[in-house]
N, C-alpha and C positions, 0 to 999 in steps of 0.2 A: 501600881507603877505610875510614875509621872508620864504625861502625854506630851509629845512634841509633834508639831505639824511642820512638814517640809513640802514646799511647792517647787516643782521644776517646770520652767517655761519651755516653749517649743524648741528653742535653740539648744537647750540642755538635754533634750531627748530626741534630737533630730535624726539619729540613726542608732543601730544596735550598740556600737562602741560607746556612744554617749550615754545610752541607757545603762550600760554596764558601769560606767564611771559614776553615774548618779546613784546606782544601787550600792556601790562601795561606800559612798557617803552616808547612805541610809544605814548600812551595816555598822559604821563607826558609832552612830547614835544608839543603835540597838545594843551594842557592846557596853555602852555607858549605863544601860539599865532603863532606857525609855521604851514605852510602847509608842510606835510611830504611825502617824497618819500621813501618807504621802499623797499629795494632790498633783496630778499630771495634766499638762496641756497636750494637745495634738502635736505630732511631730511637725517640725518647722515646715511651713508651706502647705500642709495638708488641709487646714481649714479653708484657705483661699481656694484650693483646688475643688473642694466639696461645694463651696459657695458658687463657684463658676459652673459646676455641673448642674446645680439647681437652676441657675439663671438660664442656662442653655436649654434645659429640658422644659422649663415652664416660666416664661418671663413674668407672668402674673400668678406667682406660686401661692399655694396654701401654706401659711406660716407654720402650721402644725407639722406638715411634711418637711418643710425647710429644717425645722429643729430636729426632726428624726434623722435627717441626712447629716447635717453639719456636726451633730453631737457624736457621731460615730468615730471621729478621729481620736477623741480622748479615750474611747473604749478600747481601741487598738493599743494605745500606749499603756493603759492601765494593765491590760493582760500581759503585754510583753515585760513590763516592769515586775509584775508578780512572778512570772516565770523565771526571770533573771535572779530574783531574790531567792526563789526556791532552789535554783541551781547552786546558790551560795549557802544552802542549808539554813536559811532564815525562814521561819514559818510565815507565809504571806498569802494573801488572796486579793483579787481585784473586786471592786465594788462600782457598779454604775449608780447614777444618781437616784434612780427609783428604788434600788435595793437598800439604800441607807435607812430610810428615804430622806432625801433633801427636798422638802416641800416648798413649792413656790406658788405665786399667783398664776393667772392664765395668760399673762402678757407674753406671747410667744416671740422669741427673738430678743426680748429685753425684760425677762422675768425678774421679779424681786423675790428674795429668799424670805420665807415666812417662818420656817421651823426646821431644825435638824435634831430629831430625837436621837439620843446617844445609845439607846438600849441595845440595838442590834450589834453594833461594832463593839461595844463594851463587853457584851456577852461572849463574843469571839475572842477578845483579848483574855477574858477569864478562862477560856478553853485552851489557851496556849498560843494563839496567833500573836505574832510580834509586830507585824506591819499590815495595815489596811491601805491598799493602793486604790485611791478613789479617783474616778474620772471627773476632772474639773469642768466648770462651765455649764453644767447641766443639772436639772432637777426634774420634778414631776408635778404636774398641775393638779388641782382638785378633781379634774375630769379624768385623771389617770393617763395624760399624754406627756411625752418627754418635752421639756422646755429648755431653752438656753438663756444665759444671763447677759448676752451681749459680748462684743469683742473685749478681750482682757478679763473675762469673767472668772477665769481660774484663780486670779489673785483674790477676788471677792470670795470665791468658794473656800480658799485656804483660811482666810481670816474668820469667816463664819464658822468653820470647823473648830478653829482655835478657841473661839468664844463659847461654842456649844459644849466642848469637851474640857473647858477650863485648862487649856494647854499652858505649859510653862512658857512657850515662845512659839512664834510662827516664823520659820526661815523661808525666805523667798529666793530661790536660786535662779539666776538669770545670766545674761552674757556681759554684764557690767559688775564691777567689784564693789559697788556701793553707790551712795548718793553723793554727788559732787557739788561744790559751791556754784558751779555753772557747767554748761556743756563743754567737756574737754576738747571737743572738735572745734569749738569756737575760740576758746581761751586756753592756751597751753599751761597757764599758771593755775588752772582749776585744781582744787584740793579735795580729796575724799574726806567726808565728814565722819567722825567716829560715832556721833549721836546727833539726832535732830528731833525736835518736838513734833508731835502729831500735827499741830496747827500749821507749822512751817511746811511740813511735807504736803499737807493738803493744799496749801496755797501754791506751792511749786508744781504739784501734779496738775492742778487746774489751770496753771499759767503756761504750760508747755513742756515741763519736765516729764519725760515718758517712762520713768523708771517703774512707777506703780500706777495702777488704775485708781482714779479718784474715789470711786465707790469703796474700794478696799480700805483706803486710808480713813474714810468717814466711819466705816464699820469698826476699824481698830480703835479709833479715838472714842467711839461710843462705848465700847466694851472693855477699853483699856487693855487691848491685846498688844503685847510687845512684838514688834516686827523687826526682823533682821534681813537686810538685803545684801546678798553676797554672790560672788561669781562661782559658777559650777566648773570653771576651767582653771581655777587657781588652788593652791594648797589651802587646806582647811585648818582653821585655828579658832579658839574661843573668842578671839578679838577681831576676827575677820569681818569685813563688810561694814555696814552702817546700821546702828540700832535706832529704830524709830519708836519713841516712847513718850510718856507724859512729861510735861515741862518741869515738874518737880524732881524728876530723875536726872536732870541735867544741872550740874553744879554751876557752871559759868557758860555764857553764850555771847557771841559777838552781837553787836547792835543789828547788823545785817548779816545773815547767814548764807544767803544765796541770791544769785541773779538768774532769773528765768527769762526766756525769750520765746515768742511764738511768731513764726513767720507767716502763717496762713490766716491773716486778719484782714478785715475790710472796714472802712469807715463810711457810714451812710448819713446824709443830712437831708431832712425835710425842710425845705425853704418856704418861708412865709406860711406859717400855720396860725390859727387863731389862738390867742393867749387867753384861755378861759378854763374854768373848772371842767375836768373830765377829758381834756385834750390828750394827756398822757395815756389814759386808759384806752382811748380810741385808737392810739397808735400801737401800743404794746399788747393790747388784747388780741388783735388779729395776728401779730407776730408770734405770740405765744401759741395761738391755735394752730398756726402753721408749723410749729416746732422749731422756730428760729431761736437760737441761744444768744440772747442779747447780753452784752457785758457792760461796757462803759457807756454812760449816758450823760449828755450835757444839754441843758436848755439855755439858750442865749437870753440876754436882756430884752424885755419887751419894748417895742416902739410902736405907738399908735395902734395898740391892740393886737399886734402880730409879733411872732417870734420865730426862731429856727430851733429845731431839735436834732441833735447829733447822737448817734450811737454806733457801737462797733459790734461785729458778729464774725463768726468764722467765714472765710472767703467762699467755702463751698455751699453756704446757705444764702448767698446774696440773691440769686435768682428766686429762691423761695420767698425771701423778704420782699423783693420787688413785686412779685405777683400778689402777695397778701395785701400790701399797701395799695396797689393799683385796684384790687377788688374792693377794698374798703372805700376808696374814693369813688369808684363807679357806683357803689351802693348808696352814696350820699352820707356815709358815716364819717368822712374825713375830707378836708380840703387842704391842698398844698399846691404851691406854684411849681415846684421842681423837686425831684429826688436826685441829689448829687451823690455819686458813688465813687469812692477812691479805693481801688484794690491794690495799691502799691504801698501799703503800710505794714508795720509789724508792731507787736506789743513787747515792751521790755519792762521787767518788774524787779524791784528790790524787796526781799522778804526777810523778816527777822523778828522774833518775839521781843528782842531788846528795844524795838521801836516804842513799845508801851511806856517805857520809862526814860527814853532819851529823846531830846528835842534836836532839831536841826538836820534830821536825815533828809527831809524833802528839799530843803535849801541846798544842801550839799549835792544831792542828785541832780537838781536842776542846773546848778553852776557847772558841774562836770560836763553835762550835755551841751550847755551854752559854750563852754571853752572849746569844745570839739566842733562847734558850728552846726549843731543838730537842733532843729526846730521841733518843739513839742506841739502836737496837734490836739491831743486829749489827755487829761489826767484823771485818774481814779485812785482813791485811797481806802484803806481799811486800817484797823488797829495795828496790824503787823505787815502791811503791804503798801507799796506805792507803785502804781503802774502808769506807763506813758505810752501813747501811740505816736510813732515817729515814721519817717520814710523808711521803707524796707532796706534800701541800699546802705543805710547807716547801722543796721542791726549789729553786725560783728564789731564795729568800732565802738558802739554804745556799750555792749556787754564787756568788752575788754577794758574800756575806760572806767566803768563803774566798778568792775572787779578790782582794778588797781586802786581806785580812790578809797574803797572801803577795806582795802588790805586783806582780802579774803584768802590770799595765799598763806597767811599766817594762822597758825593754830590758836 
């Protein structure tokens, strides 16, 4: 039988009624002849509750025990989903990560998937099981301990299973009905996309669109797993949601396919640093060691052997960056006159695979922002993306103006 992977997020299994609704969707696919692997998240809010309990019990907790606790939410959902399917006379059983086994490395709290042997589940399919309900977000380390994949890890679990079992498709059920040209809460003209290329979705996910976890899109692109994002609260159809697929599976695409915005950004500038070989390494080495996720980088023109270096990072990593750079200066590894920090900025990005073959996108974007009186602080580009850092108060205006300028409301 062909295999289909279906993943249900926390809001889709938030209570027993929603689990029953999800189970009915699984039943539809079983009736079509699929063997189904269902990946479930913890019920909405449960993981946060478990994380809170761990912190309250042990502020300096053992990461192995943290994983043992927080992974339990998915186990509960998997068992309840299997029971619900059995009540519908659908042969189903639940699987925890170690039973599959989903093998990971030993990085507790942020484990990476190393292997998913299909033999155990395929043997059960051969014995008549129609649905394997797998607890998402979890695996087992080489030491035999439960591991978790990090927040949003159930998306990654689902894609990894689709790759390991050569599934026909991986359906991600969530509380939105697909991927939009921009955030519908910011721009009322936002349009749901029928299809989007892996590269575009990866850029949008990393730039602030929270529909899918970035790691899951990376994995889907690497193994060419077709992903479909759709709502668990709307009527089901073969054309529902948004299909995320290879570029060659899309006949025609707009030059720009989406506008992403990230509100939680900060701009940091090291003033008066030496303009010499190795200076960038002496700045970004300590930041990397401190776990600071640096994005946009600009080095100003050198004057009399000194220059300035500007970079952006998530606003919740500013203190960490400040500490790392201060320690580097105290240790004599780096000298700078001042560290200027601006936490009132946001990042707005235009994304589209059509940029590869179309000129003038950057010029149009910059003119639109200029016409709205929006000053650009930092610019970063890639083959299919243009990102700018602007004042946060202009974020909604910038998104709406760019969405209109590139006519994204049109199919």
